[in-house]
C-alpha positions, 0 to 999 in steps of 0.5 A: 397467133397470140392468145386471147386472155381475160383480165380485170383492170377494174373489180368485176369488169373483165376484158379480153386482150392479146398475149404479147408475142414478143415476150410470150406473156412474161414481160420481161425479154432481151433487150438491147443495152448501151454501154458507154466508153468515153474512149471508143464511142461505146456499144450495144450488148444485150440483157433481160429487161423490160418488154419494150412491146407491151412495157413489162404487162405481158399483155396488149390491147386488141386493135379494132382491125383485130376484133373484126375478124 
């Protein structure tokens, strides 16, 4: 279960959002990176990069179905 955190997108307006479970709120995680190799077709490796779930923010919006529970 993700933690609910409060953020301020606009001055004086606070919103409840969920901490990203994929990157644990850090905004970066290990992602696959394509490495081109013109002789053998290339390969995939891993590197630290922007989280694909929260796009580097560290949080995701609460979905309507999650808010009802």
